[in-house]
C-alpha positions as CSV (number, residue, x, y, z in Angstrom):
1,M,9.8,-22.8,0.3
2,S,9.3,-19.1,0.3
3,L,8.7,-17.0,-2.8
4,I,11.2,-14.2,-3.4
5,R,9.3,-10.9,-3.9
6,S,10.5,-8.8,-6.9
7,P,11.3,-5.1,-6.0
8,V,9.4,-4.1,-9.1
9,D,6.3,-5.8,-7.7
10,T,6.7,-4.0,-4.4
11,L,7.1,-0.6,-6.1
12,A,4.0,-1.2,-8.2
13,K,2.1,-2.2,-5.1
14,I,3.1,1.0,-3.3
15,L,1.8,3.0,-6.2
16,E,-1.4,1.0,-6.3
17,V,-2.1,1.4,-2.6
18,L,-1.5,5.2,-2.9
19,A,-3.9,5.5,-5.8
20,E,-6.5,3.6,-3.9
21,N,-6.2,5.8,-0.8
22,S,-6.7,9.3,-2.2
23,C,-3.1,9.5,-3.4
24,V,-1.9,10.7,0.1
25,M,-0.8,8.5,3.0
26,R,1.4,8.6,6.1
27,D,4.4,6.2,5.9
28,S,3.1,4.2,8.9
29,D,-0.3,3.7,7.3
30,L,1.3,2.6,4.0
31,Y,3.6,0.2,5.9
32,E,0.7,-1.4,7.7
33,V,-1.2,-2.0,4.4
34,L,1.9,-3.4,2.7
35,R,2.7,-5.7,5.6
36,K,-0.6,-7.5,5.2
37,E,0.6,-8.9,1.9
38,H,4.3,-8.9,2.5
39,P,5.0,-9.8,6.2
40,D,8.7,-9.9,5.6
41,L,8.9,-6.3,4.4
42,S,10.9,-4.1,6.9
43,F,10.3,-0.4,7.5
44,S,13.8,0.3,6.2
45,D,12.9,-1.6,2.9
46,L,9.8,0.7,2.6
47,I,11.9,3.8,3.0
48,R,14.3,2.5,0.4
49,Y,11.5,1.9,-2.0
50,L,10.0,5.3,-1.3
51,M,13.4,6.9,-2.2
52,I,13.5,5.0,-5.5
53,L,9.9,6.2,-6.4
54,E,10.7,9.8,-5.4
55,I,13.9,9.9,-7.4
56,R,11.9,8.5,-10.4
57,G,9.3,11.3,-9.9
58,F,6.3,9.1,-9.1
59,I,5.8,10.4,-5.5
60,H,6.7,13.3,-3.2
61,V,7.7,12.7,0.4
62,S,7.5,15.4,3.0
63,S,7.8,15.5,6.8
64,S,5.0,16.8,8.9
65,R,6.9,16.0,12.0
66,E,10.3,14.5,12.7
67,S,9.1,10.9,12.6
68,V,6.1,11.2,10.3
69,R,6.4,11.2,6.5
70,I,3.6,12.1,4.2
71,I,3.7,10.4,0.8
72,R,1.8,11.9,-2.1
73,L,1.4,10.6,-5.6
74,S,3.0,13.2,-7.9
75,K,1.4,14.7,-11.0
76,Y,3.7,12.5,-13.1
77,G,2.7,9.5,-11.0
78,K,-1.0,10.2,-11.5
79,E,-0.4,10.6,-15.3
80,Q,1.5,7.3,-15.5
81,L,-1.1,5.4,-13.5
82,R,-4.0,7.2,-15.3
83,V,-5.5,8.2,-12.0
84,Q,-8.1,10.9,-12.5
85,R,-9.3,11.7,-9.1
86,C,-7.3,12.3,-6.0
C-alpha cells in the first residue's frame, strides 16, 4: 500500500529545501533533492508546483538558458518562512 502525498506537503518541502540551500537553486538540483524523498515525483509535477508557488508570491523563477530555470525564494517567501540569511 502506498501513501498518497499531499500537494501541500510537497509545496512546503520545496520551500524548506530552498531555505536550506541559500534560497537559490537550479530546477534540476531541486528535483534531485526532492526525488530522494518522493521517488514518484515527476519533473512536470515539480514545474506545476513551482508555478503555484510563483503565483502565490513565495518564489521567483527565471531562465538562465533555455532549459535551465533558477528558483529563488522571494522576499515575501523569506518573510513567511522567517528566513534571515540567504
